SERO-4910 file (N, C-alpha, C, O; in steps of 0.05 Angstrom, whole numbers):
BEGIN
 pado doro    nc1    nc2    nc3   cac1   cac2   cac3    cc1    cc2    cc3    oc1    oc2    oc3
  Met    A     17    -24      0      0      0      0     18     25      0     38     25     14
  Pro    A     11     45    -16     27     69    -16     25     85     10      5     84     24
  Arg    A     46     99     17     46    116     41     31    142     36     24    156     55
  Glu    A     26    149     11     11    173      5    -17    164     -5    -20    144    -19
  Phe    A    -37    179      4    -65    172     -5    -82    197     -2    -75    216     11
  Val    A   -105    195    -15   -125    216    -14   -152    203     -6   -159    183    -18
  Val    A   -165    214     14   -192    204     21   -212    223      8   -212    247     14
  Arg    A   -228    213    -10   -248    229    -25   -273    233     -8   -286    214      0
  Asp    A   -280    258     -4   -303    265     12   -328    253      0   -345    242     15
  Ala    A   -331    255    -26   -356    246    -39   -359    215    -37   -380    205    -41
  Glu    A   -337    201    -32   -337    172    -31   -341    161     -2   -340    137      2
  Ser    A   -345    179     17   -348    169     44   -373    182     57   -380    205     53
  Glu    A   -387    165     73   -411    174     87   -404    183    115   -385    173    127
  Trp    A   -421    200    126   -419    208    154   -428    185    171   -449    172    164
  Gln    A   -414    179    193   -422    157    211   -430    170    238   -419    190    246
  Asp    A   -450    157    251   -459    167    277   -437    165    298   -424    145    300
  Thr    A   -434    186    314   -416    186    337   -432    189    362   -428    173    381
  Ala    A   -450    208    363   -467    214    386   -492    228    375   -494    232    351
  Asp    A   -511    234    392   -536    247    382   -529    274    370   -519    292    383
  Gly    A   -534    277    344   -528    302    330   -499    306    323   -491    328    315
  Val    A   -483    285    325   -454    286    319   -446    263    301   -454    240    306
  Trp    A   -432    269    279   -423    249    259   -394    253    254   -382    274    259
  His    A   -381    232    243   -353    233    237   -346    219    211   -362    202    201
  Lys    A   -323    225    200   -310    211    178   -281    207    185   -266    227    188
  Val    A   -272    183    189   -244    177    196   -228    181    171   -234    171    149
  Leu    A   -206    196    173   -188    202    150   -162    186    151   -153    177    131
  Ser    A   -151    183    175   -126    167    177   -123    156    205   -134    167    225
  Val    A   -108    134    207   -103    121    232    -73    114    232    -63    102    213
  Asp    A    -59    120    254    -31    114    256    -28     96    281    -27    105    303
  Glu    A    -26     70    276    -24     51    298      2     54    313      3     47    337
  Arg    A     23     63    300     49     66    314     48     87    335     60     84    357
  Thr    A     34    110    330     34    132    349      8    134    365      7    147    386
  Gly    A    -13    120    356    -39    122    369    -55    146    360    -76    152    370
  Gly    A    -44    161    340    -58    184    329    -78    177    308    -76    156    295
  Phe    A    -98    194    304   -117    191    283   -129    218    276   -130    236    292
  Ser    A   -138    220    251   -151    244    241   -179    238    231   -184    217    221
  Met    A   -197    257    236   -224    254    225   -238    281    223   -230    301    235
  Met    A   -258    281    206   -276    304    204   -299    298    224   -308    276    227
  Thr    A   -309    320    236   -332    317    254   -353    338    246   -346    361    242
  Arg    A   -377    329    244   -400    347    238   -419    346    261   -426    325    271
  Met    A   -427    370    270   -446    372    292   -470    389    283   -467    410    271
  Ala    A   -494    379    290   -519    394    284   -522    419    301   -509    421    322
  Pro    A   -538    438    292   -543    461    309   -553    453    337   -572    437    339
  Gly    A   -541    463    358   -550    457    385   -539    430    396   -546    422    418
  Ala    A   -523    416    380   -512    391    389   -493    395    412   -479    415    414
  Val    A   -492    376    430   -475    377    453   -458    351    454   -470    329    457
  Phe    A   -432    353    451   -414    330    454   -409    327    483   -402    346    497
  Pro    A   -411    302    494   -410    299    523   -383    305    536   -363    309    522
  Ser    A   -384    307    562   -360    311    578   -339    290    570   -345    267    566
  His    A   -314    299    569   -292    281    561   -265    290    571   -261    313    579
  Arg    A   -247    271    571   -219    276    580   -200    268    557   -204    248    544
  His    A   -181    286    551   -161    281    530   -137    266    541   -123    277    558
  Gln    A   -132    242    532   -108    227    539    -84    237    523    -61    234    531
  Gly    A    -90    248    500    -70    260    483    -80    287    474   -104    293    476
  Ala    A    -62    304    464    -70    330    454    -88    327    429    -89    305    417
  Ile    A   -102    348    422   -118    349    397   -113    376    384   -112    397    397
  His    A   -111    375    357   -111    399    341   -138    398    326   -146    378    316
  Tyr    A   -151    422    324   -175    422    308   -176    448    292   -165    469    300
  Tyr    A   -190    446    269   -194    469    251   -223    470    244   -235    450    236
  Val    A   -236    493    248   -264    496    242   -267    502    213   -261    524    204
  Val    A   -277    482    197   -281    486    169   -304    506    164   -301    524    148
  Tyr    A   -326    502    178   -347    522    179   -364    518    204   -365    496    215
  Gly    A   -377    539    212   -394    538    236   -381    551    260   -364    568    258
  Glu    A   -389    541    283   -379    551    309   -381    529    330   -401    516    333
  Val    A   -359    525    344   -359    506    366   -350    521    391   -331    537    390
  Glu    A   -362    514    413   -356    527    439   -343    506    457   -355    486    465
  Val    A   -317    511    464   -302    493    481   -296    508    507   -281    528    507
  Gln    A   -307    499    529   -303    511    556   -310    541    555   -296    558    567
  Gly    A   -331    548    541   -341    576    540   -326    593    520   -333    617    517
  Gln    A   -307    582    506   -291    598    486   -300    589    458   -296    566    450
  Pro    A   -311    608    442   -320    601    415   -296    600    395   -278    616    396
  Ala    A   -298    580    377   -280    578    354   -298    578    330   -317    562    328
  Arg    A   -293    596    311   -310    599    288   -296    592    262   -272    585    262
  Thr    A   -311    593    240   -300    586    213   -272    597    210   -267    621    213
  Gly    A   -253    579    203   -225    587    198   -208    588    223   -184    592    220
  Asp    A   -219    583    246   -203    583    271   -190    556    275   -201    535    268
  Phe    A   -166    557    287   -151    533    295   -151    532    325   -149    552    339
  Gly    A   -153    507    336   -153    504    365   -135    481    374   -130    462    359
  Phe    A   -124    484    398   -107    463    410   -118    457    438   -125    475    453
  Glu    A   -120    432    444   -129    423    470   -108    404    480   -101    384    467
  Gln    A    -98    409    504    -75    394    514    -83    367    526   -106    363    534
  Ala    A    -64    349    527    -68    323    539    -74    327    569    -63    344    582
  Gly    A    -93    312    579   -102    314    606   -125    333    611   -137    333    632
  Ala    A   -132    349    590   -154    368    593   -180    353    596   -185    332    584
  Ile    A   -197    364    614   -224    353    618   -244    375    611   -242    397    621
  His    A   -262    368    592   -282    387    583   -310    378    592   -317    355    588
  Asp    A   -325    397    603   -353    390    611   -369    382    588   -383    361    589
  Ser    A   -369    397    566   -383    390    542   -374    409    520   -361    430    525
  Thr    A   -379    401    495   -373    418    472   -399    423    458   -414    405    452
  Ile    A   -404    448    452   -431    457    442   -427    470    414   -408    485    410
  Thr    A   -446    465    396   -446    479    371   -473    494    368   -494    480    365
  Pro    A   -473    520    368   -498    535    365   -509    534    337   -533    537    333
  Ile    A   -492    529    317   -500    526    289   -487    501    277   -468    490    289
  Glu    A   -496    492    254   -483    469    242   -454    474    238   -446    496    229
  Thr    A   -437    455    246   -408    459    246   -394    434    236   -402    411    241
  Val    A   -373    438    220   -355    417    212   -327    425    219   -317    447    214
  Cys    A   -313    406    232   -285    410    241   -268    387    231   -276    365    228
  Phe    A   -242    394    225   -221    374    221   -207    371    248   -200    391    261
  Asn    A   -204    346    257   -191    341    283   -168    321    279   -171    301    265
  His    A   -146    327    292   -125    306    294   -120    301    323   -114    319    339
  Tyr    A   -123    276    331   -120    267    358    -93    254    361    -85    236    346
  Phe    A    -78    262    382    -52    250    388    -54    228    409    -34    217    418
  Gly    A    -78    222    417    -84    201    436   -114    198    440   -129    211    426
  Ala    A   -121    181    458   -149    174    463   -165    197    475   -154    215    488
  Leu    A   -191    196    470   -211    214    482   -229    197    498   -242    179    487
  Glu    A   -231    202    524   -248    186    542   -274    201    547   -274    224    556
  Leu    A   -297    189    540   -323    201    545   -331    195    574   -328    172    583
  Leu    A   -340    215    588   -346    212    617   -375    215    624   -390    230    610
  Asp    A   -384    201    645   -411    205    654   -412    228    674   -392    242    678
  Glu    A   -435    233    686   -438    255    705   -421    253    730   -416    273    744
  Lys    A   -411    229    736   -394    225    759   -364    226    752   -347    224    769
  Gly    A   -359    230    726   -331    232    717   -319    204    710   -295    202    706
  Glu    A   -336    184    709   -327    157    703   -327    153    672   -344    163    658
  Val    A   -307    138    663   -304    133    634   -327    114    625   -330     92    636
  Val    A   -342    122    605   -363    105    594   -357     95    566   -369     75    557
  Ser    A   -338    108    552   -331    101    525   -304    114    518   -297    134    529
  Val    A   -290    101    500   -264    112    492   -263    114    461   -269     95    447
  Ile    A   -255    137    452   -250    142    423   -220    143    420   -207    162    429
  Asp    A   -208    122    408   -179    120    404   -173    110    376   -191    106    360
  Trp    A   -148    104    371   -141     94    344   -154     68    337   -161     63    314
  Lys    A   -159     51    357   -172     25    352   -201     30    344   -211     17    326
  Trp    A   -214     49    358   -242     56    351   -242     68    323   -259     61    307
  Ala    A   -223     86    317   -222     99    291   -217     78    269   -230     80    248
  Lys    A   -200     59    274   -195     38    254   -220     21    249   -227     15    226
  Asp    A   -234     15    271   -259      0    269   -280     15    252   -294      4    236
  Gln    A   -282     41    258   -301     58    243   -294     60    214   -311     59    196
  Ala    A   -268     62    208   -259     63    180   -265     36    166   -273     36    142
  Glu    A   -261     14    180   -268    -12    168   -298    -14    162   -306    -24    141
  Lys    A   -315     -5    181   -344     -5    177   -352     11    153   -371      5    139
  Ala    A   -337     33    148   -343     50    125   -330     41     99   -334     53     78
  Gly    A   -315     19    101   -302      8     77   -278     24     68   -271     23     44
  Arg    A   -266     39     86   -243     56     79   -216     46     89   -196     60     87
  Leu    A   -215     22     99   -190     11    109   -181    -10     89   -198    -25     79
  Pro    A   -156    -12     81   -133     -1     95   -123     26     84   -102     36     93
  Ser    A   -138     39     66   -127     63     54   -123     86     73   -108    105     67
  Val    A   -135     85     97   -131    106    116   -110    100    138   -104    117    154
  Thr    A    -98     76    137    -78     69    157    -51     79    147    -42     73    125
  Val    A    -38     94    165    -11    105    158      9     83    160     11     69    181
  Glu    A     25     80    139     46     60    138     72     71    150     77     95    147
  Pro    A     88     55    164    113     64    173    132     69    150    130     56    129
  Pro    A    151     88    153    170     92    131    188     68    128    193     53    147
  Pro    A    200     65    104    218     43    101    243     47    118    252     69    123
  Val    A    254     25    128    278     26    145    302     26    127    306      9    110
  Ala    A    319     46    131    344     48    116    364     28    126    366     24    151
  Thr    A    378     15    109    398     -4    117    425      6    106    427     18     85
  Asn    A    446      0    121    473      7    113    485    -17     99    489    -38    111
  Ala    A    490    -13     73    502    -35     58    532    -31     57    542    -16     41
  Gly    A    545    -44     74    574    -41     73    586    -43     99    611    -41    101
***
């Protein structure tokens, strides 16, 4: 499989993540535990309380997302550090974001207990269900050898 690839938006369907939240897995790196995906949230959608085991980079393609009371709008880039705990993430209008996760995201209940985990294994499973694996799995670079 080539190490370079393109995931065609028109060739992939949105998959359910939570009520009013959908995703498209773009890449999975089993070596690092990182994964990338697009996330779409309906107007008024609330993504549940969660803890970041790894950092996340996100870019708002369009719409507005509110993280810990701070709005990020179309064209904004955001960073959330590993260990961060968020009460909820809210979208007042339809929103699409590109997200790269450097580790797992733990979904929490009202007591702060982990009820679900979104990690590279979850992302790989979602990509398989959508028929996009192995094209989204990042291959390790070839190992250079010293001949001589």
